C-alpha atoms as an extended CHARMM CRD file, in Angstrom:
* protein
*
       237  EXT
         1         1  UNK       CA             54.5040000000      -89.5380000000       -6.3740000000  PROA      1               0.0000000000
         2         2  UNK       CA             53.1050000000      -87.7290000000       -3.3320000000  PROA      2               0.0000000000
         3         3  UNK       CA             55.4470000000      -86.0020000000       -0.9420000000  PROA      3               0.0000000000
         4         4  UNK       CA             55.7170000000      -87.1920000000        2.6570000000  PROA      4               0.0000000000
         5         5  UNK       CA             53.5840000000      -85.3460000000        5.2120000000  PROA      5               0.0000000000
         6         6  UNK       CA             55.8710000000      -82.7150000000        6.6690000000  PROA      6               0.0000000000
         7         7  UNK       CA             56.0630000000      -80.4840000000        9.7350000000  PROA      7               0.0000000000
         8         8  UNK       CA             57.3140000000      -77.2190000000        8.2790000000  PROA      8               0.0000000000
         9         9  UNK       CA             57.3120000000      -75.1720000000       11.4910000000  PROA      9               0.0000000000
        10        10  UNK       CA             56.8100000000      -75.9040000000       15.1780000000  PROA      10              0.0000000000
        11        11  UNK       CA             55.1290000000      -73.4330000000       17.5240000000  PROA      11              0.0000000000
        12        12  UNK       CA             54.8750000000      -73.2460000000       21.3120000000  PROA      12              0.0000000000
        13        13  UNK       CA             53.7160000000      -70.5510000000       23.6770000000  PROA      13              0.0000000000
        14        14  UNK       CA             52.9730000000      -69.5510000000       27.2530000000  PROA      14              0.0000000000
        15        15  UNK       CA             49.5550000000      -68.4290000000       28.4490000000  PROA      15              0.0000000000
        16        16  UNK       CA             49.0300000000      -64.7000000000       27.9540000000  PROA      16              0.0000000000
        17        17  UNK       CA             46.5650000000      -62.4250000000       29.7130000000  PROA      17              0.0000000000
        18        18  UNK       CA             44.9700000000      -59.6780000000       27.6510000000  PROA      18              0.0000000000
        19        19  UNK       CA             42.1180000000      -57.2120000000       27.7650000000  PROA      19              0.0000000000
        20        20  UNK       CA             40.9010000000      -54.3110000000       29.8700000000  PROA      20              0.0000000000
        21        21  UNK       CA             38.9340000000      -54.5680000000       33.1000000000  PROA      21              0.0000000000
        22        22  UNK       CA             35.3180000000      -53.3940000000       32.8140000000  PROA      22              0.0000000000
        23        23  UNK       CA             35.6140000000      -52.6990000000       29.0740000000  PROA      23              0.0000000000
        24        24  UNK       CA             32.2710000000      -51.8710000000       27.5090000000  PROA      24              0.0000000000
        25        25  UNK       CA             32.9570000000      -54.0560000000       24.4830000000  PROA      25              0.0000000000
        26        26  UNK       CA             32.9020000000      -57.6990000000       25.5960000000  PROA      26              0.0000000000
        27        27  UNK       CA             35.5810000000      -58.5180000000       23.0140000000  PROA      27              0.0000000000
        28        28  UNK       CA             37.9600000000      -56.1910000000       24.8810000000  PROA      28              0.0000000000
        29        29  UNK       CA             37.3920000000      -57.5990000000       28.3710000000  PROA      29              0.0000000000
        30        30  UNK       CA             40.0980000000      -59.6340000000       30.1680000000  PROA      30              0.0000000000
        31        31  UNK       CA             40.8530000000      -63.0940000000       28.8350000000  PROA      31              0.0000000000
        32        32  UNK       CA             43.7750000000      -65.4810000000       28.8070000000  PROA      32              0.0000000000
        33        33  UNK       CA             44.8970000000      -68.0050000000       26.2390000000  PROA      33              0.0000000000
        34        34  UNK       CA             47.7780000000      -70.0680000000       24.9210000000  PROA      34              0.0000000000
        35        35  UNK       CA             46.7750000000      -69.3110000000       21.3250000000  PROA      35              0.0000000000
        36        36  UNK       CA             49.6370000000      -66.8300000000       20.8580000000  PROA      36              0.0000000000
        37        37  UNK       CA             52.5230000000      -69.1030000000       19.9420000000  PROA      37              0.0000000000
        38        38  UNK       CA             55.9530000000      -68.3980000000       18.5070000000  PROA      38              0.0000000000
        39        39  UNK       CA             58.1300000000      -70.4180000000       16.1770000000  PROA      39              0.0000000000
        40        40  UNK       CA             60.4330000000      -72.8000000000       18.0310000000  PROA      40              0.0000000000
        41        41  UNK       CA             63.6700000000      -73.9820000000       16.4420000000  PROA      41              0.0000000000
        42        42  UNK       CA             65.8320000000      -76.9000000000       17.4270000000  PROA      42              0.0000000000
        43        43  UNK       CA             64.7620000000      -80.0500000000       19.2110000000  PROA      43              0.0000000000
        44        44  UNK       CA             61.8760000000      -79.7860000000       21.7020000000  PROA      44              0.0000000000
        45        45  UNK       CA             60.8040000000      -82.4750000000       24.1610000000  PROA      45              0.0000000000
        46        46  UNK       CA             57.3400000000      -83.8840000000       23.4340000000  PROA      46              0.0000000000
        47        47  UNK       CA             55.7030000000      -85.5620000000       26.4330000000  PROA      47              0.0000000000
        48        48  UNK       CA             52.3240000000      -87.2730000000       26.7170000000  PROA      48              0.0000000000
        49        49  UNK       CA             50.7350000000      -83.9060000000       27.4780000000  PROA      49              0.0000000000
        50        50  UNK       CA             52.5560000000      -81.7320000000       24.9440000000  PROA      50              0.0000000000
        51        51  UNK       CA             55.7200000000      -79.8020000000       24.2310000000  PROA      51              0.0000000000
        52        52  UNK       CA             58.0330000000      -78.3580000000       26.8360000000  PROA      52              0.0000000000
        53        53  UNK       CA             57.3040000000      -74.6340000000       26.9900000000  PROA      53              0.0000000000
        54        54  UNK       CA             53.7710000000      -74.9370000000       25.6240000000  PROA      54              0.0000000000
        55        55  UNK       CA             50.8030000000      -74.0060000000       27.8030000000  PROA      55              0.0000000000
        56        56  UNK       CA             47.0010000000      -73.9280000000       27.7130000000  PROA      56              0.0000000000
        57        57  UNK       CA             44.8250000000      -71.5790000000       29.7500000000  PROA      57              0.0000000000
        58        58  UNK       CA             41.6460000000      -73.6600000000       29.9200000000  PROA      58              0.0000000000
        59        59  UNK       CA             42.8450000000      -77.0560000000       31.1140000000  PROA      59              0.0000000000
        60        60  UNK       CA             39.2730000000      -78.4020000000       31.2090000000  PROA      60              0.0000000000
        61        61  UNK       CA             38.6930000000      -77.9920000000       27.4690000000  PROA      61              0.0000000000
        62        62  UNK       CA             42.2140000000      -77.7900000000       26.0460000000  PROA      62              0.0000000000
        63        63  UNK       CA             45.3860000000      -79.7560000000       26.3770000000  PROA      63              0.0000000000
        64        64  UNK       CA             45.8260000000      -83.1220000000       28.0470000000  PROA      64              0.0000000000
        65        65  UNK       CA             46.8580000000      -86.4590000000       26.5270000000  PROA      65              0.0000000000
        66        66  UNK       CA             44.1730000000      -86.4580000000       23.8010000000  PROA      66              0.0000000000
        67        67  UNK       CA             45.1420000000      -82.9450000000       22.6720000000  PROA      67              0.0000000000
        68        68  UNK       CA             48.8870000000      -83.0670000000       23.1590000000  PROA      68              0.0000000000
        69        69  UNK       CA             49.7060000000      -81.6580000000       19.7030000000  PROA      69              0.0000000000
        70        70  UNK       CA             47.5250000000      -79.4990000000       17.4670000000  PROA      70              0.0000000000
        71        71  UNK       CA             48.2900000000      -79.6570000000       13.7290000000  PROA      71              0.0000000000
        72        72  UNK       CA             47.0230000000      -77.2910000000       11.0560000000  PROA      72              0.0000000000
        73        73  UNK       CA             47.5770000000      -77.2940000000        7.2670000000  PROA      73              0.0000000000
        74        74  UNK       CA             49.5280000000      -74.2780000000        6.0570000000  PROA      74              0.0000000000
        75        75  UNK       CA             47.5250000000      -74.0850000000        2.8250000000  PROA      75              0.0000000000
        76        76  UNK       CA             44.3410000000      -73.1250000000        4.7000000000  PROA      76              0.0000000000
        77        77  UNK       CA             45.7300000000      -69.7020000000        5.5410000000  PROA      77              0.0000000000
        78        78  UNK       CA             45.4880000000      -68.6620000000        1.8980000000  PROA      78              0.0000000000
        79        79  UNK       CA             41.7170000000      -69.1290000000        2.1280000000  PROA      79              0.0000000000
        80        80  UNK       CA             41.4700000000      -67.4420000000        5.5390000000  PROA      80              0.0000000000
        81        81  UNK       CA             43.3880000000      -64.3610000000        4.3990000000  PROA      81              0.0000000000
        82        82  UNK       CA             40.9440000000      -63.9350000000        1.5310000000  PROA      82              0.0000000000
        83        83  UNK       CA             37.7660000000      -64.7900000000        3.4320000000  PROA      83              0.0000000000
        84        84  UNK       CA             38.5220000000      -62.8230000000        6.5900000000  PROA      84              0.0000000000
        85        85  UNK       CA             40.3260000000      -59.9890000000        4.7870000000  PROA      85              0.0000000000
        86        86  UNK       CA             43.1830000000      -60.2450000000        7.2880000000  PROA      86              0.0000000000
        87        87  UNK       CA             46.5110000000      -60.1280000000        5.4610000000  PROA      87              0.0000000000
        88        88  UNK       CA             48.5100000000      -60.8820000000        8.6010000000  PROA      88              0.0000000000
        89        89  UNK       CA             46.9270000000      -64.2370000000        9.4330000000  PROA      89              0.0000000000
        90        90  UNK       CA             49.5090000000      -66.9360000000        8.8050000000  PROA      90              0.0000000000
        91        91  UNK       CA             51.1730000000      -70.0430000000       10.2140000000  PROA      91              0.0000000000
        92        92  UNK       CA             50.6390000000      -70.3300000000       13.9500000000  PROA      92              0.0000000000
        93        93  UNK       CA             47.6510000000      -68.0170000000       13.7360000000  PROA      93              0.0000000000
        94        94  UNK       CA             45.1720000000      -70.5270000000       15.1290000000  PROA      94              0.0000000000
        95        95  UNK       CA             47.4490000000      -71.6990000000       17.9200000000  PROA      95              0.0000000000
        96        96  UNK       CA             48.7650000000      -74.8170000000       16.2330000000  PROA      96              0.0000000000
        97        97  UNK       CA             51.9340000000      -76.6040000000       17.2850000000  PROA      97              0.0000000000
        98        98  UNK       CA             52.5710000000      -78.1680000000       13.8780000000  PROA      98              0.0000000000
        99        99  UNK       CA             52.2410000000      -76.1620000000       10.6690000000  PROA      99              0.0000000000
       100       100  UNK       CA             51.9960000000      -79.0260000000        8.1850000000  PROA      100             0.0000000000
       101       101  UNK       CA             52.4310000000      -79.5980000000        4.4610000000  PROA      101             0.0000000000
       102       102  UNK       CA             51.1480000000      -82.4330000000        2.2570000000  PROA      102             0.0000000000
       103       103  UNK       CA             48.3120000000      -83.3810000000        4.6220000000  PROA      103             0.0000000000
       104       104  UNK       CA             44.8240000000      -82.1050000000        5.3330000000  PROA      104             0.0000000000
       105       105  UNK       CA             41.4410000000      -83.1480000000        6.7300000000  PROA      105             0.0000000000
       106       106  UNK       CA             40.8070000000      -85.4280000000        3.7370000000  PROA      106             0.0000000000
       107       107  UNK       CA             44.1170000000      -87.2820000000        3.9470000000  PROA      107             0.0000000000
       108       108  UNK       CA             44.4070000000      -87.7320000000        7.7200000000  PROA      108             0.0000000000
       109       109  UNK       CA             42.4100000000      -90.3550000000        9.6170000000  PROA      109             0.0000000000
       110       110  UNK       CA             41.6080000000      -91.1750000000       13.2260000000  PROA      110             0.0000000000
       111       111  UNK       CA             44.2400000000      -93.5800000000       14.5300000000  PROA      111             0.0000000000
       112       112  UNK       CA             46.8620000000      -92.6600000000       11.9550000000  PROA      112             0.0000000000
       113       113  UNK       CA             50.1850000000      -93.2990000000       13.6590000000  PROA      113             0.0000000000
       114       114  UNK       CA             53.3220000000      -91.3980000000       12.7020000000  PROA      114             0.0000000000
       115       115  UNK       CA             56.9730000000      -91.3930000000       13.6310000000  PROA      115             0.0000000000
       116       116  UNK       CA             58.5570000000      -87.9640000000       13.9180000000  PROA      116             0.0000000000
       117       117  UNK       CA             61.9760000000      -87.4660000000       15.4310000000  PROA      117             0.0000000000
       118       118  UNK       CA             62.2240000000      -89.7000000000       18.4800000000  PROA      118             0.0000000000
       119       119  UNK       CA             58.4650000000      -89.6220000000       19.1180000000  PROA      119             0.0000000000
       120       120  UNK       CA             55.4680000000      -91.6210000000       17.9510000000  PROA      120             0.0000000000
       121       121  UNK       CA             52.1490000000      -89.7710000000       17.6910000000  PROA      121             0.0000000000
       122       122  UNK       CA             48.6040000000      -90.8130000000       16.7920000000  PROA      122             0.0000000000
       123       123  UNK       CA             45.6340000000      -88.8230000000       15.4550000000  PROA      123             0.0000000000
       124       124  UNK       CA             42.9600000000      -88.6160000000       18.1490000000  PROA      124             0.0000000000
       125       125  UNK       CA             40.2610000000      -86.1560000000       16.9980000000  PROA      125             0.0000000000
       126       126  UNK       CA             39.4160000000      -83.1340000000       14.8640000000  PROA      126             0.0000000000
       127       127  UNK       CA             39.6410000000      -79.7680000000       16.5280000000  PROA      127             0.0000000000
       128       128  UNK       CA             36.3530000000      -78.2440000000       17.6490000000  PROA      128             0.0000000000
       129       129  UNK       CA             37.1450000000      -74.5250000000       17.6660000000  PROA      129             0.0000000000
       130       130  UNK       CA             36.1900000000      -72.4030000000       20.6560000000  PROA      130             0.0000000000
       131       131  UNK       CA             35.5640000000      -68.6730000000       21.0900000000  PROA      131             0.0000000000
       132       132  UNK       CA             39.2210000000      -67.6960000000       21.5180000000  PROA      132             0.0000000000
       133       133  UNK       CA             40.2020000000      -67.4250000000       17.8150000000  PROA      133             0.0000000000
       134       134  UNK       CA             37.1360000000      -65.1800000000       17.4710000000  PROA      134             0.0000000000
       135       135  UNK       CA             38.4140000000      -62.9880000000       20.3020000000  PROA      135             0.0000000000
       136       136  UNK       CA             41.9100000000      -62.8650000000       18.8340000000  PROA      136             0.0000000000
       137       137  UNK       CA             40.7260000000      -61.7220000000       15.4090000000  PROA      137             0.0000000000
       138       138  UNK       CA             37.6180000000      -59.8680000000       16.6510000000  PROA      138             0.0000000000
       139       139  UNK       CA             35.2440000000      -61.8530000000       14.4380000000  PROA      139             0.0000000000
       140       140  UNK       CA             32.2600000000      -63.0030000000       16.4920000000  PROA      140             0.0000000000
       141       141  UNK       CA             31.3380000000      -66.0670000000       14.4440000000  PROA      141             0.0000000000
       142       142  UNK       CA             34.8760000000      -67.2190000000       13.5950000000  PROA      142             0.0000000000
       143       143  UNK       CA             34.5640000000      -70.5150000000       15.4960000000  PROA      143             0.0000000000
       144       144  UNK       CA             31.4700000000      -71.3450000000       13.4570000000  PROA      144             0.0000000000
       145       145  UNK       CA             33.2350000000      -70.3490000000       10.2490000000  PROA      145             0.0000000000
       146       146  UNK       CA             36.1560000000      -72.6460000000       11.0520000000  PROA      146             0.0000000000
       147       147  UNK       CA             33.8080000000      -75.4860000000       11.9720000000  PROA      147             0.0000000000
       148       148  UNK       CA             31.5780000000      -75.0620000000        8.9200000000  PROA      148             0.0000000000
       149       149  UNK       CA             34.5230000000      -74.7280000000        6.5280000000  PROA      149             0.0000000000
       150       150  UNK       CA             35.8830000000      -78.1300000000        7.5530000000  PROA      150             0.0000000000
       151       151  UNK       CA             39.3170000000      -76.4990000000        7.8470000000  PROA      151             0.0000000000
       152       152  UNK       CA             39.5790000000      -77.4330000000       11.5080000000  PROA      152             0.0000000000
       153       153  UNK       CA             42.9240000000      -79.1540000000       11.8650000000  PROA      153             0.0000000000
       154       154  UNK       CA             43.3150000000      -82.0900000000       14.2450000000  PROA      154             0.0000000000
       155       155  UNK       CA             45.0080000000      -83.3210000000       17.4030000000  PROA      155             0.0000000000
       156       156  UNK       CA             47.5690000000      -85.9980000000       18.1450000000  PROA      156             0.0000000000
       157       157  UNK       CA             48.0670000000      -88.0800000000       21.2640000000  PROA      157             0.0000000000
       158       158  UNK       CA             51.6220000000      -89.1800000000       22.0960000000  PROA      158             0.0000000000
       159       159  UNK       CA             52.3740000000      -92.9150000000       22.1140000000  PROA      159             0.0000000000
       160       160  UNK       CA             56.0940000000      -92.4900000000       22.6380000000  PROA      160             0.0000000000
       161       161  UNK       CA             57.7130000000      -89.4040000000       24.1210000000  PROA      161             0.0000000000
       162       162  UNK       CA             60.8070000000      -87.9460000000       22.5210000000  PROA      162             0.0000000000
       163       163  UNK       CA             62.5410000000      -84.9820000000       20.9570000000  PROA      163             0.0000000000
       164       164  UNK       CA             60.9180000000      -83.4160000000       17.8830000000  PROA      164             0.0000000000
       165       165  UNK       CA             61.9720000000      -80.5450000000       15.6510000000  PROA      165             0.0000000000
       166       166  UNK       CA             60.5810000000      -78.5860000000       12.7290000000  PROA      166             0.0000000000
       167       167  UNK       CA             61.4690000000      -79.3680000000        9.1160000000  PROA      167             0.0000000000
       168       168  UNK       CA             60.7620000000      -83.0510000000        9.7870000000  PROA      168             0.0000000000
       169       169  UNK       CA             58.7800000000      -85.5970000000        7.8030000000  PROA      169             0.0000000000
       170       170  UNK       CA             55.9480000000      -87.5270000000        9.4040000000  PROA      170             0.0000000000
       171       171  UNK       CA             56.3240000000      -91.2210000000        8.6230000000  PROA      171             0.0000000000
       172       172  UNK       CA             52.9540000000      -93.0040000000        8.5730000000  PROA      172             0.0000000000
       173       173  UNK       CA             53.2860000000      -96.4400000000       10.1700000000  PROA      173             0.0000000000
       174       174  UNK       CA             49.6730000000      -97.4730000000       10.7330000000  PROA      174             0.0000000000
       175       175  UNK       CA             46.2040000000      -96.5280000000        9.4260000000  PROA      175             0.0000000000
       176       176  UNK       CA             43.5580000000      -98.6510000000       11.1900000000  PROA      176             0.0000000000
       177       177  UNK       CA             40.5250000000      -96.5000000000       10.2570000000  PROA      177             0.0000000000
       178       178  UNK       CA             40.8930000000      -95.2260000000        6.6770000000  PROA      178             0.0000000000
       179       179  UNK       CA             37.1360000000      -94.5920000000        6.5460000000  PROA      179             0.0000000000
       180       180  UNK       CA             37.2970000000      -92.0530000000        9.3740000000  PROA      180             0.0000000000
       181       181  UNK       CA             39.1160000000      -89.1270000000        7.8510000000  PROA      181             0.0000000000
       182       182  UNK       CA             39.0750000000      -85.8890000000        9.8260000000  PROA      182             0.0000000000
       183       183  UNK       CA             36.7150000000      -84.5310000000        7.1610000000  PROA      183             0.0000000000
       184       184  UNK       CA             34.3180000000      -87.4590000000        7.6130000000  PROA      184             0.0000000000
       185       185  UNK       CA             34.3350000000      -87.0100000000       11.3870000000  PROA      185             0.0000000000
       186       186  UNK       CA             33.5820000000      -83.3050000000       11.0210000000  PROA      186             0.0000000000
       187       187  UNK       CA             30.6420000000      -84.0990000000        8.7520000000  PROA      187             0.0000000000
       188       188  UNK       CA             29.1620000000      -86.5610000000       11.2370000000  PROA      188             0.0000000000
       189       189  UNK       CA             29.5500000000      -84.1100000000       14.1090000000  PROA      189             0.0000000000
       190       190  UNK       CA             28.5270000000      -80.8840000000       12.4060000000  PROA      190             0.0000000000
       191       191  UNK       CA             26.6740000000      -81.6120000000        9.1270000000  PROA      191             0.0000000000
       192       192  UNK       CA             24.7410000000      -84.8890000000        9.3420000000  PROA      192             0.0000000000
       193       193  UNK       CA             23.5940000000      -84.3610000000       12.9200000000  PROA      193             0.0000000000
       194       194  UNK       CA             20.2760000000      -86.1200000000       12.3280000000  PROA      194             0.0000000000
       195       195  UNK       CA             21.8990000000      -89.3200000000       11.0750000000  PROA      195             0.0000000000
       196       196  UNK       CA             22.1430000000      -91.3720000000       14.2650000000  PROA      196             0.0000000000
       197       197  UNK       CA             23.4850000000      -94.3890000000       12.3840000000  PROA      197             0.0000000000
       198       198  UNK       CA             26.5900000000      -92.4200000000       11.4330000000  PROA      198             0.0000000000
       199       199  UNK       CA             26.9130000000      -91.1010000000       14.9820000000  PROA      199             0.0000000000
       200       200  UNK       CA             26.8030000000      -94.6340000000       16.3400000000  PROA      200             0.0000000000
       201       201  UNK       CA             29.3860000000      -95.8540000000       13.8350000000  PROA      201             0.0000000000
       202       202  UNK       CA             31.8110000000      -93.0450000000       14.6350000000  PROA      202             0.0000000000
       203       203  UNK       CA             31.2990000000      -93.4240000000       18.3850000000  PROA      203             0.0000000000
       204       204  UNK       CA             32.3530000000      -97.0610000000       18.0700000000  PROA      204             0.0000000000
       205       205  UNK       CA             35.7520000000      -96.0980000000       16.5840000000  PROA      205             0.0000000000
       206       206  UNK       CA             38.1430000000      -97.4000000000       19.2250000000  PROA      206             0.0000000000
       207       207  UNK       CA             40.8370000000      -94.7590000000       18.7350000000  PROA      207             0.0000000000
       208       208  UNK       CA             38.5360000000      -91.7310000000       18.6550000000  PROA      208             0.0000000000
       209       209  UNK       CA             39.1440000000      -89.4260000000       21.6340000000  PROA      209             0.0000000000
       210       210  UNK       CA             36.7910000000      -90.0500000000       24.6040000000  PROA      210             0.0000000000
       211       211  UNK       CA             35.2960000000      -86.5440000000       24.5670000000  PROA      211             0.0000000000
       212       212  UNK       CA             34.1450000000      -87.0270000000       20.9700000000  PROA      212             0.0000000000
       213       213  UNK       CA             32.6770000000      -90.4190000000       21.8340000000  PROA      213             0.0000000000
       214       214  UNK       CA             30.8690000000      -88.8760000000       24.7970000000  PROA      214             0.0000000000
       215       215  UNK       CA             29.2800000000      -86.1330000000       22.7080000000  PROA      215             0.0000000000
       216       216  UNK       CA             28.1420000000      -88.6220000000       20.0820000000  PROA      216             0.0000000000
       217       217  UNK       CA             26.6830000000      -90.8730000000       22.7720000000  PROA      217             0.0000000000
       218       218  UNK       CA             24.7730000000      -87.9070000000       24.1950000000  PROA      218             0.0000000000
       219       219  UNK       CA             23.3910000000      -87.3050000000       20.7180000000  PROA      219             0.0000000000
       220       220  UNK       CA             22.2290000000      -90.9000000000       20.5450000000  PROA      220             0.0000000000
       221       221  UNK       CA             20.4590000000      -90.4630000000       23.8980000000  PROA      221             0.0000000000
       222       222  UNK       CA             18.9670000000      -87.1300000000       22.8750000000  PROA      222             0.0000000000
       223       223  UNK       CA             20.8800000000      -85.1990000000       25.5510000000  PROA      223             0.0000000000
       224       224  UNK       CA             23.3910000000      -83.3240000000       23.3990000000  PROA      224             0.0000000000
       225       225  UNK       CA             23.8810000000      -79.7410000000       24.6060000000  PROA      225             0.0000000000
       226       226  UNK       CA             24.0590000000      -76.4980000000       22.6250000000  PROA      226             0.0000000000
       227       227  UNK       CA             27.4010000000      -75.4710000000       21.1230000000  PROA      227             0.0000000000
       228       228  UNK       CA             26.8480000000      -71.7600000000       21.8800000000  PROA      228             0.0000000000
       229       229  UNK       CA             29.0030000000      -71.7640000000       25.0210000000  PROA      229             0.0000000000
       230       230  UNK       CA             31.9100000000      -73.2430000000       23.0780000000  PROA      230             0.0000000000
       231       231  UNK       CA             31.7240000000      -71.0980000000       19.9690000000  PROA      231             0.0000000000
       232       232  UNK       CA             30.6620000000      -67.7620000000       21.4660000000  PROA      232             0.0000000000
       233       233  UNK       CA             31.6360000000      -68.0070000000       25.1370000000  PROA      233             0.0000000000
       234       234  UNK       CA             32.0200000000      -64.6270000000       26.8430000000  PROA      234             0.0000000000
       235       235  UNK       CA             32.2570000000      -62.8140000000       23.5060000000  PROA      235             0.0000000000
       236       236  UNK       CA             28.4850000000      -62.6200000000       23.2550000000  PROA      236             0.0000000000
       237       237  UNK       CA             25.7360000000      -61.4700000000       25.5840000000  PROA      237             0.0000000000
């Protein structure tokens, strides 16, 4: 019998400013991010836009109702420690709110609805990593590595606000799109980019986040833009 999906730890954090003005190395220049989160114990209020005490620096591309909670499987850090040769990378290292057990990109689907504490949350989209994890760990292509590995994690929207705490099970109450696992979505977006039939099918998923639908629709129209700005940003010339 499989164990219930479980939030082992909960992380929140304020925006931090880092870097040195006019640094020669672009990876050392000023930047700000909410990726540096700390473990939060006890009950925390979860609103439609996220946890009390949690912040994002880039409100255009992060946060908001479709990215209220970022979840990441704890087991992935074993692979990242080995692949990146960074012994210190561990839970919370990619800026997640939920460090989860017994769930991953192959077992979580768009539209999955869970009860946790007093709240009800729903899977909205996979994470598309940006340049900030690369800056944090000083690995230029880290966003691409995360994307290509499929170990992206995913976001939840909040259907019912309420108090949530760590060491809580996630009770699945609805799975309307079992065919659209996070892994399947990642493959459509990043692997089978030439298959417009798949893009059209995924774009028609009612509970997929609007920004994912928009990108897929741009692909169908032949107007999809380069991902370089997202994955490399100011880290690269």
